[in-house]
N, C-alpha and C positions, 0 to 999 in steps of 0.2 A: 594519256592525253595532253602532257606540257611536252613532249618531244617535238613537236611541229612549232610548238612557240617560241620566239624570240627572247632573249635574254632578258629585257625589259619588262615583258609579261609576264613572264613567270617573276621576278622580282616583287612586280606589283600585285600577281593574284598572292603571293607567299605572304606580302607584308598587310594586306588585307584580311587574310584568315588570322593571322598572328593578332593583327587589331583587335579583332571579333572575338578573340579566346580572351587576352587580356581585358576586354572590355565585361565578358561574362566574370571573371575572376576577379576583377574588382567589385568591393562591395559584395565578394561574393554571400557573407555574413554581415550585410547590411541592416537587414529587419531580422526579427525572431521569426520561429514559426506559425503557423496560422494552425488551426484548427486539425485542418487534412493533414498537415505535414506530420502533427504531433502522433496522428490515429497512424499513418505509415511508419512512423518511428516506434512507437509502441508496439504495433504485431511483427515486424523485420526485426525484434531484439535475438539476437545469435543466440544466448542463453538457452531460449524457447528449443523445443522440440519442432521438428517439419510440421506433425501431427497438432503442435499446440499452436504453430503460426496459424496453418489453415483454418483452425476453429477459430483463431482469434476473427480471421478476415471473413469468416463464414459470417460471425455474429454482428461486425462492426463494419466492417467497407464492402457490404456485398454485393454495392451497385458496379463495383468496377471489379474486374478480372485479377485475379491472384499473381499474375506474372511479374508485375514491379514490385510487389512487396517482397517475391523470392528472391528477386536480383539485388533487392536493394540489402536482405538478410545475409546475404551470399557475400555482400561487398563490405557490410560493415562487420563480418566476422573476421574478414582479414584486415581490416584497417582499424577497427575498432567502434565501439558503440558511443558514439559521441556523434551531437547533434552537428557541430558544426564538420564533421569532417563529412557529414553523409551528404551533405550540400555538394559535395565534389564529385558525386555519383551522375546527378544530374548535369553539371558541369564539363563531366565527359560526354555525356549523349549529347549536349549542344552543343558541343566541339565537333566532334565528328561531322555532325549535320551542317556546318559551313564547310565544313571539306566535302564533301558530298555533293552539296548545291550546283559547284562549278561543273563537273561531271554530267549532271544531269542535263543543264543547259548544252551541253556541247553535242548532245544527243540529239538535243533539239534542233539546235542551231551552231554551225560548225566554224564559227567564226569568233569574234572577239566579245561577243554577248555575254558569254559566261563573267568576264570582268566586271561588269555592271550587275548582272542578278548575285555574284558574291558580293559584292559592296552592298546592295539591300539587305542583305543577309547579316553580312557581320555589323550591319548596325542600325539592327531591329530592335527595337525596343521590347518588343511583346516576346520575341526568341531570347533575350538576355533574362528579360523576369522570369521565364518559366524555364530557364535552365539553371535557375537560382535556386527552384523550388522543388521541396523535396515530395513530387507528385509524379504521375506519369505521363504527364504532356511533353517533356522533353524529349522522353523515349518514344512516345507515339511521333513525335515530328521525326525523329532519325530513322524508326521503324519503317515509316513513311514513305521518305527519302529513299530508303534502300529497295523499299517495292516498287516503286515508281522509275528508277535507274535501271534495275535489269528487265522491266516491262519495257522497257523503250528500248533495252538492245535487242530484245525477243523481235518487236515490231521493225525496227532498225536492220535485223538480222547480221548484227556486229559480232564477231570475236564466235568463240564455240558454244554452238549452239545446245548442246547439252548441258555444259558448266551455267550458263545463262539460264537454261531451264530450270535447274537443280537450286541455283542460288533465288530463281523469281518465286519459286514453291516455299523455299524455307522463310524466304523474309515477308512473304506474302502472310503466311501464318503466325510467323511469330507477331507480325504488325496488327492483323485481325485478334490476337489474342491479348494483344496490349488495351486495347479500346475498340468497342464494339461499332464506333461511329466512322471507324476506319474502313470498316465493308463498304462506305461509300464511296471508296476507291475502286475496289472491286467492280462495284455496279458500273464505275465510269469506265472502266476497260474494257468489262463486256460489250458495255454499249459503244465505246469506240472500234473495238474488232469487227462488230456485227456492222457499224457503218462503212468501216475501209471494205470490206468484202462485198456489200451490196453496191457501194460507189465505185469502187476501182478494181473490184475481183481480187483482193488480196485476200488469199486465203493464210492460215497463220496456225500449223498443225500444233507446234509447241503449244501455242496458247491454249488451244482447246483442251490438252492432255495436261497442262497445268493446273487448269479450272475441276478437272477431275478430283486429281489428288489433292489440290488446295480446300475444295467442299468436303471431302472424306474426311481427312486429318483436321481440318478446324471442326468439323462436329464432332469427330472422336474427343476430341481436347475439352469442346466449349459446351457439349450437348444441355449438361443440368445446368449451367451459366444463363443459357438462351432461354431455357424455360423458365428459368426462373424469374429473368429480365421482364419477358412478356406477360408474366401473371400479375405486375405491378398495374394497379388502376390509378394511383398516386405515384410520382416519381418524388425522390427528394429534392428536387426543385422545381417552381414553377415555370411558364412559361416566361421566358425572357422577350417578349415579343413587339415591348416597346423599342430594347436596342437593337431588334433586328429592323425593325421599322426605320430605327434612325441612324442609316448610313450603312444597313447589312453587319453591322460591328466593326463597320472598316476603324470609324474614332478608337475603337478599343484595341485594334492591332497595331493600330501607329500612331499611338501615342495623346492623341487631342483630336476634336473636332477638326479642325483645321488640315490637320494633315490627313482624318480618314478621308474627309470630300475630297480633299486634292487626291488620293491614291484613288478614290472609288469614281470621279469624274476623269479622270487620267484614263483608267482604264478602260471605262466605258466608251470614252471617244477612240482610244486605238482599236475597241474590237468591231466598232461601226465604220473606223477608217477602213479597215484590214479586215472587214468582213468577208471578200473574195478569196483571198488568201483564206481565212479559217475553214471556210465552208466548203471552198470547191478543189482546194488543190491536195495534192496528197503528203502532207504532212503532219504534224504530232499536234500541231495548236489545239485541234478540235479538243481533244483527249484533256486536257487542263482547264476549258472551257466547260467541259461535264462534269469535271470534279466540282468547280467551281457551283455550277447550276445543284447539282444534284446534293450539294452539302446544306443547301438548304432546301431542299424542296421535299426529299426523303426524310429528314427531320419533321416537318411541318406538315406533313401528310400523316405520318406516324403518330403526332400530337393531336390531330384531328379524329383518327381513330381512335386511339387508347391513352395516351397523354401526354402533354409536353414535354418536352426532354433536351431542346434546342439549347445550348449556350455556347460562348464562343472559344471556351480552352477546350471543347469537344472535336473543334474542327480543327486545329491549332495546322492542323496539314494543309488548311486551305492557302496558309502564306507562301507553299512551294509555287502553286499555279501562278499566284499573284505576280510576283517576285521574277517567275520567268514569262508570262506573258507581257508582262508591260517592258523588261529587257528587249524580250525579241522583237516585238511590235514596233517600238519606238524605233531600231535599226532597220525596220524595216519602212520605215517611212522616207517617198522618194523626194520629197520635200527636205533640201539637207539644211535650210535657215530654219524648217519649223523644228527638226527634228535635234537641231543642237540646242535650238532654245528647250526644248523641252526638257531634254536630258539636263540641261546643265540648271534647270529649275527644279528638277528631280533632285536630284544630287545636292543642291544649294539647301533645300527644305529641309530634306533627310536628315542630313547632317547637322543643319541649326537645332532642328529638334531633337539630335539624337544628344547632344552637347547638353539642351535643358534638360530633359530627362533622366540623366545620368549624374551631372553637378547640381542641379536642383530639384533632386530626386526629394520627395516627401514620403516620410515614414507612415504605411497605409496597415500595417500589420501587429498584434499587438505587442509591446515594447515590454516582456517579462522580466528582460535582464536589465533593462533601468529600473524599475521597480525592486527588484531582488537587490539591486547595487543601493540603494535607498534603505532598503530593510536594516542590511548588514550593518547600517550607521549604528541604528539603534542598538540595545541592550538586551532584546528582546527575539527569540532564537524563533519559537512556536509560530507555524503559517498555519494557518486551517483554508483550505479551499471550498468553496462556496458555489456548487455548480450542482442545483437539482435534477439537471437531463442527466445525469451519470457519467458526466464527461472529466469529470476529473481524476480520473484514473491515468487519464491521458497526459492530462497538465501537469499531476504530480510526477510521472515517469519524466514528462521531460525537462522539469523545473528539478528534479534530482541530477539529472545529466547535465546540465549547464551550471552547475554548482562547481563542476572543474575551474570556472575560470572566476570563481567567486570564493576570496579568501576565507571568511567566516560558513561554518556551515548552518545550515537553517534545518529545521526540523518540520517536516511536512505533514497534515492530517488533512482528514474529510473533516466538514463541517460536521457531518453527524456524529462523529466521535467525541466532540467539543463536551468535556465533563465538568463538574461544580469544583474541582480542584483549582482546575486552572485560574490564575492570579490576574494576568494578561495575554493577549496573542495577537496576533496579527490576523485579519480578515483580509481574504483577498477573492475578487471577481474577476472572472474573463466575462467581462460587460455580455456581448452578445449573447452568451449561453444563461444569462439571469434576466433576460428581457430588461437590461438596461438598467435594474435596480437591484445595485449592492446592497442590502441592508441584514442585518444580523438579527434573526430573532430569536437570539439567547444575550440579549443584553441588558437583563434586570441586575442591577447591582453595578452596572459598568458604565463607562463612558469612553468617546473618542479623544484621546488624547492626542494624537497624529493621524494625517492623513496623507497619504501619494495618489495623485489622480494621474492618469494618461487617459488619451483618447478611447481605447478600448479595456483599460485593467485599472480599477482602483483598488486598494489597500488599506483599512483604518485600523490602527494599532487601539483596540481596546483594552483599559483597564479597569479593577475593582477600587470602588470609592468605599 
């Protein structure tokens, strides 16, 4: 891809990639784990046998495919079982995504447009945040990008057909096995191939063959998982229809309402302005528009038929068509003055928002490290976790492993094991798990002598009087 570019463009491209990777690396452990990250970390314990890992996943993380947790387990087995080190796995996935977004754009528009797409991806706050989270979403974004890249190579008939077909099949199966929402990409590809056939008589035998192999192997690997998921009448999360209606998640994707609606309005304007090029010409624009359209339509239809399932992070791959369509359609505008104004405004607002989101970033996850640092300053070592929903095992595992960074060793117990021989103890609550009611029921003859409060974590020192 780069051999056809001049030196300045190559340097700019590599500079953007480095900035993007360094931005993900910066504040990689800015926040502690939230509960779902603790769950993946607990399941992926390398000390466990593979059967024990599968059993934990089946019992506790059953709404997600096991693939990410297995990759995390293998990674932690190599580098060590530490929460801070675990964050480097999504960093790797996010970094590779930043590298592949440019080549995807080249498959769509063979000019300098890929530079703008790379810039938008490298300073995307949504990409950065989920590349710092120990959950499958950065892997979903990366495998979606690789899937799309080799699909476009098949569509454009570039390179070696057999090699592209094999890679397309492999990355499609991995992609769909990472998260079932990525099947939206599969449906979009089928729609687009049929569209090209009926409108332009464009046959793609390699894709037809690929669909057969992808369907067979995906079903073989995920058949039980699929049957289990469609059996649910109530999903783990309720419908997020308010945020769907509030800008189609764009405010979440781009960090604020202002940026979200700017991107949404700009995208809609470009689609309307370039509608003839999108719908009438033999290019790849409609494929990306189909991904966006089906990313909302299919989950909403499933929500009506069975149970609501749509949330923004499940369709994180929608960032790929948004970045590419905005970049490509902007460069297709015939009005040079309008094109320059819009590109300048886009870059200015995105860079400004990026600066604010990075350097003025608030802590939104539970601050366990801060609370433990405060506890260690007391002379009381016993910490009792109160989590009646049964999540204390996840939190305890996480807290024990972040003690590597704490000089004083603390003793962690489940609150149900508190006995009468204890004269003092720290009572620790993760507030969302106790409905924001952090109160000890075994407080006869005890009084609170000290308390530590953060937004999501409270700790109280109880002592006998």
